[in-house]
N, C-alpha and C positions, 0 to 999 in steps of 0.2 A: 504494500500500500504506500509506503514511503517513496518507492521508486516512481509511482504515478504522480504523486504530489511534487516530487522533485522536477519532473519534466514540465509541470505547469509553471513552476517558479522560473525555470529556464526560458520558457516562452515569454513570460512577462519581462524578463530581463533582456530579451532580444532587442537589439538596436533598431531593427526595422519596425518592430511593433511600437517601440517608444517614439521613434521619429514620426510614424504615421499618426499616433495619438496626439502628439504635439502639433502636427500640421492641421489635423482636424479641429483641434481646439482653437488654433489661431484663425482658421477660416470661419469658425462659428463666432468668435469674438468680433472679427471684422464685420461679419454680416449683422450681428446684433447691434453694433455701435456704428452703423453706416452713416447716420446723420452727423456724427462727430468727425468723420473722415471727409465726407464730400456732401455738400449741400449748397443750395442757392443763397441762403441767408445765414446770419449768425445763429449760434446755438445758445448764446447767453447774452442778454441785453440788460444793463442796469442804467436806468435814467430816472428822471423826476417822477414818472408814473409808477415806478417800482421795478422789481426784478421779473424778467420774462425768460423762462426756460423753454427752448425750442419754439420760438414764436411762430415759425413757419408751419409747424404742425398743430400747435395748440390753439391758435387764434384763427377764427374763420376768415377774417380780413387782416392780413399782415400789414401793420402800419410801419411807416418808415421811422427808424429810431432817430432820436434827437442828435444834433451834431456833436454835442459834448458827452454823449452817452458812452459808457464803457461796454465794449462788445468783445466776445470771444467768437472768432470765426473758425470754421473747419479748415483743415489743411488744404483741401482742394475746393476752390470757391465756386464750383459748378456742380449742379445736380446731374443725374444720369440722362435727363431728357432735354434740358435747356442748353442752348448753344452758348459756348464760352466766348469771351471777348477777344481771345487771341486769334480766332478764325479757324477755318477748316484746315486739316492736315498740318497742324502746327507741330514743330519738333518737340521732343521732350525738354522739360525745364523743371525748376524746383516746384513751381505751382501746378504743373501738369507733367508728372513723372513719365508717363507713356505717351504724351502728346494728345492730340485730338483726332477724331475721325473725319470723314468727308463732310459731315454735317456740323462740325465744330463742337461736338460733344466730347467731354473728357473721357478717355479710355479707362482710367483707373476708377472714376466714379461709376461707370457702367459695369465694370468688373465687380466692384464692391457691392452694388445693389443686385447684380446678377448672382453673387454668392448667396445672398439672402433668398432669392427665388429658388435657386438650385437646392439649398438645404431645406426649404419649405416643401418642395416637391418630393425630396428624398424622405423626409419625415412623414409626409402624408402617405407615400407608398409603403413605408415600413408599417405604419399604423393600420392601413387597409389590409396588408398581407397578414399581419398579426390577427386582426379581427376575423377576416374570412378564413384563415388557416385554422384558428381555434374553433370557429363554428362548424366548419365542414369536417375537420378532424374529429371533433367530439361526436358529430353525427355519424361519421364512418365507424368510429369505435363503438358507439351504442348500437347501431343497427347492423353493421357488418354485411357480409354476403353480397347481394346484388347491388345494394346501395354503395358499398365500398368500391366495388368494381366500376359502377357508374360514375363515381367521383374521380377515380383514378385516371380515366381516359382524358378528360379536359386538362388535367394537370400534366399528363405526358405530352399532350398536344402543345400546351404553352411552353413546356421545356424544350420542345423541338425547335422553336424559333428564338434566335438571339433577341435580347431585350432592345438593343439598338434598332433593329429592323422594325420591331413593333412600334416603337416610339416614332420612328421616321414615317411610318405609315399613318399614324394618328395625326402627326403634324401635316402631312401631305393632304389628308382628307379634310382637316380643319386647320387652316393656317393660323387662326386666332385661337389656338387651343387653350383651354383654361387649366389652372393648376390641378384641378380634380381629374380632368381627362388625361393629363400627363401622368399623374400619380396612378391612375387605374391602368394605364398602358405599361408603366414600369412594374 
């Protein structure tokens, strides 16, 4: 029994596992705090009217801060959808580390917010797989026989196609695919 536990410890001490866990944590933190990395407006404004935290998100009508207001701005001054002042296809700089695309949108801002979307789709797919797997697995265990065989065929059919192909088909059929449709495809 100690031999089996020892191999588990060796796996946790694996450099690749540790590196992967750290990278996943970093991507999750970047996605979670996207507004602090790239946004159109400041994330903290202190002026005569008081302290405003993330005014672009919390106020329905974002007002222009006073000239003498204290502001903390994100590192990248452009959101993922708004065109930046530097123009299209700008080269990398300190304010735009990967430059801008052909529509003058910051590439890092789009990657940061894209990480949020990708992690959201992955989490939704994981949750749906857990939910349906538990329900159908419990049903197959309880009823067995023909029901078990009937459930095994769609699973085998789904495993026959690579996930990437299924997702590409979903996107081709519906170019404006929602997060739920992508999660179901995954």
